[in-house]
N, C-alpha and C positions, 0 to 999 in steps of 0.2 A: 331736533327737539329741545336742545338746550337754549334755544332762542326764547322759549317761554319762561316768564318770570317764576311761575309756580314750579317748573322743573328745576330751575336754578336753586330755589329755596329747598326743594326736595333733595337735591344732590348734596347740599351743604348739611342738611339734617341727617342724611344717610351717613355722611362721613363722621358726624358726631356719634351716631348710633354704633357704627362699626368699631369705634374705639372704646366707647363707654361700656356697652353690653358685655363684651368679653372680660374686661377688667373686673366687672362685678361678678360675672358668671363663673369665672375660674375659682373664686373663693367660695361661692355657693356650692359648686360641684365638689370641691375638695372637702368641704365640711358636710357633704351629703345633705345639703339643704336646697336642692334644686326645686322641690315642690313649694318651698316658701316663695321663690321667685314667681312661680305659676299662680299661687294664691294672691300675691300682691299685684300681679298683672291684672287679674280679674277684679281686684278691689279698686283699681284705678278708674273703672267705669263709674263707680259711685262718686269718686272725686270729680270726674268730668261732669256728671249730672248736677252735683251740688254747685260747681262753679258756674255752669250755664244758668242755673235757677236763680243765682244771686248776682248775675251779670259780672262775674269774675272770669279772668282768663282761664279756660278749661284746663290748660296744662298746669297752671299754678294750682288750681283746685285739685287736680290729680296728684300733684307733688305733696301738697299739704295732707290730704286724706291718706295717701299711701304711706307717708311717713308716720302718721298716727297709727295706722294698722300695723306697720312694722314694729313700732314700739310696743303695741298691744301684744303682738306675737311673742316678743321676748319676755314680756311680763307674765303672760299666761303660761309660757313654757316652764316658768318656775312654780306656778300654781299646780299645773297638771304635769308633774315631772315624769310620771309613769305612762302618760297618755299624750305624747307629743303630737301625734297625728290629729287628735281631737281638737287641738288649738287651731289648726288650719281650717277645719270644718266650721268652727265658731266664727272665725274672721270672714271666711267666704260667705257664710250665711248672712252675716251682718251687712257686708258690702253689697252683695247681690240683692238683698232685701231693700236696702236704701235705693240702689240704682233702679230697680223695677218700680218701686213706689213713686219715685220722682218722675221717671220717664212716662209711666202709665197715667200720671195725673193730668197730662196734657198741658202743663204750664211752661214747658220748654219751647222757646221760639225757634231754636236751632235743632236740627236732627242730630241725635247722638250716635246714629248708625255708623258714621264715618270713623268714629273712635273705636268701634268694635272690629271693623274689617280693614281699616287703614285707607287713606285717600290722599293722593298727592295733590289733588285739586284744591284742598282746603287749607294748605299751609300758607300762612301769611308772614310778613316780615316780623311781626310781633312774636309769632310762634318760633321763628328762626332765632331771634335774639334770645328768647327764653331758653331754647335748646342749647345754644352756644354757652350761655351763662351757667346753666346747670351742669353742662358737660365739663366746663373748665373748673367749676367748684368741686365736682366729684373727682376729677383726675388729680387735682392738686391735693385734695384730702387723701386720696389713695397713695400718692407719693410720700406724703408726710407720715402716714400710718403704715407704710408698706411692710416694714420688718415685723411690727406687732401683729399685723394681719396674717402674715405667713406663719408666725409662731402659733397663733390661735387655730389656723386652718389645719396644721399638722398635728398639734398636740395641745389641746385646750387646758388640760390639767397641769401640764408642765408650765404653760404660760402663766397660770394662776400662781404656781409656786415661785416662778421667777419674778413675780411682782407686777406683771402686766395687768393693766386695768381692763380686764376682759369684759366685765359687764358694761362699762362705759363704751368700749369699742363696739360691742354688739349693737347698742343703740345708734351709734354713729354710722355703722354699716347699714342699718335699716334705712337711714336717711339717704345713703348712697344708692341703695337699691331703688328707693322711691324716685330719685332723680333720674336714674337710667330708664325706669318705666315711663315716667312722665315725658321724657324727651322722645321716646320711641313710639308712643301710641298714635301719633298723627300719621306716620307712614306705615308702620308694621301693623298697627291695630291691636286691641286688647286680646283678641282670641288667639293670635299667632305670636304674641310677644315672647312667651316663655321659650319658644324655639330659638330666638336670637340670643337669649341669655345662656342657654345650655348647650345647644347643638354645635356651634363652632368650637366650644371647649371640648366637647366629646370627640369632635373630629381631630383636634390638635392632640388629644391624649393618645390617639392611635399611633402617633409618630414616636412615642416612647422617649421623649426628650425630658430635660430638666424643667424646673418650674418656669424660669425666665423664657426659655424657648417655647414652652407650651403656651405661655401668655402671648408671645409675639405671633406664633402661628394661629392662635385663636383670633387675634385681631385681623390677621391676613385672611383667614377663612371667612370671618364675619364680613369684612369689606367686600370680598368676592360674592358672597351670598346676597348681601343687601343690594349691591350695585347691579348684579345680574337680575335680581328680582325686580328692581325698580325699572330698569330699561326695558326688559322683556314684558313686564306687565303693562307698560305704556303702549307698546305696539299691539299686545294681545287684548287690550282693553278689559283687563281684569283687576281685581283688588290687589294692590301690591303686597299686603300683609300675608295673605294666604299663599300667594305664588312664591314669595320669599321663603316662607316656611318649607314649601315643596323643594325649592332649590337647595336649601340648607341640608335637607334630608338626603337628596340625591348626591350632593357632594360628600356627605358622610359615608354613604353606601359605596361610592366610587373609591374613597380612600381605604375603607375596610377591605374591599375587593382587591385593590392594588397591593395592600399589605399582605394579604393572604397569598396572592400570586407570587410576590417577591419572596416570601418565606418558603413557599414550595420550591421555587427555583433554586434558592440557596441550599435547601435541604438535599435536592437532587444533585447539586454541584458537589456537596460534601460527600454524598454517597458514591458518586463517580470517581472522585479523587481517592476515596478509601479503597475502592475496587482496583483502581490502577496501581496503587501502592502495593496491594497484595499480589497483583500479577507481576 
């Protein structure tokens, strides 16, 4: 199947996604902002619709609009300090309203459905280059801001006291989230994208390792989820986004079950050792 050009493009995009999404997702999960990723994922459809309506690359349109939405979330969170969840509803209503209005107008010459469910058939070389460029930009930025981002993730107030430019970093991180989303929507699709941002991280957290190992395992689980979803969806002739989400949930459940079995086995081993010592 790799003899097809679209599958080669999809495979390279999948590699970008498997690295980028966990790098973003681990900070979102640790800051308890996973729903922000879900909101911005849904906002990307409006960016795609705007991009298609003005003859712009839809991935670039999604990146620009999602970056704006991310910045708006950070600003509105300072306005509605006591009602943080309300901010997500505002942004979601805005983006969904724009998307539905543009799509229902009938002015789009291209079907936007592929961006909702994911489609490996629609990935072009231009999309691939855009994905690689945004991925490299995001990873380099994360490397540069790595220590500051960890500081903010674990103790934002202490980071402010220490002189870290928290507000500026929040806006920069919003752009990183936007890049991860815009890179991923071609394959994963808008509706299942939040799964790839948060579920591999949730799976890695079950291993009870330190931050660096959690990040590395998140990338490993993400790569396994996306590649399995991509190849199996090709043979099953289903949308890769939804099937990848199912695979990621199944992997999470298997890890949780294996952890529980291992814990029960160790507990019984300790009980048997204690009993033998008494005897």
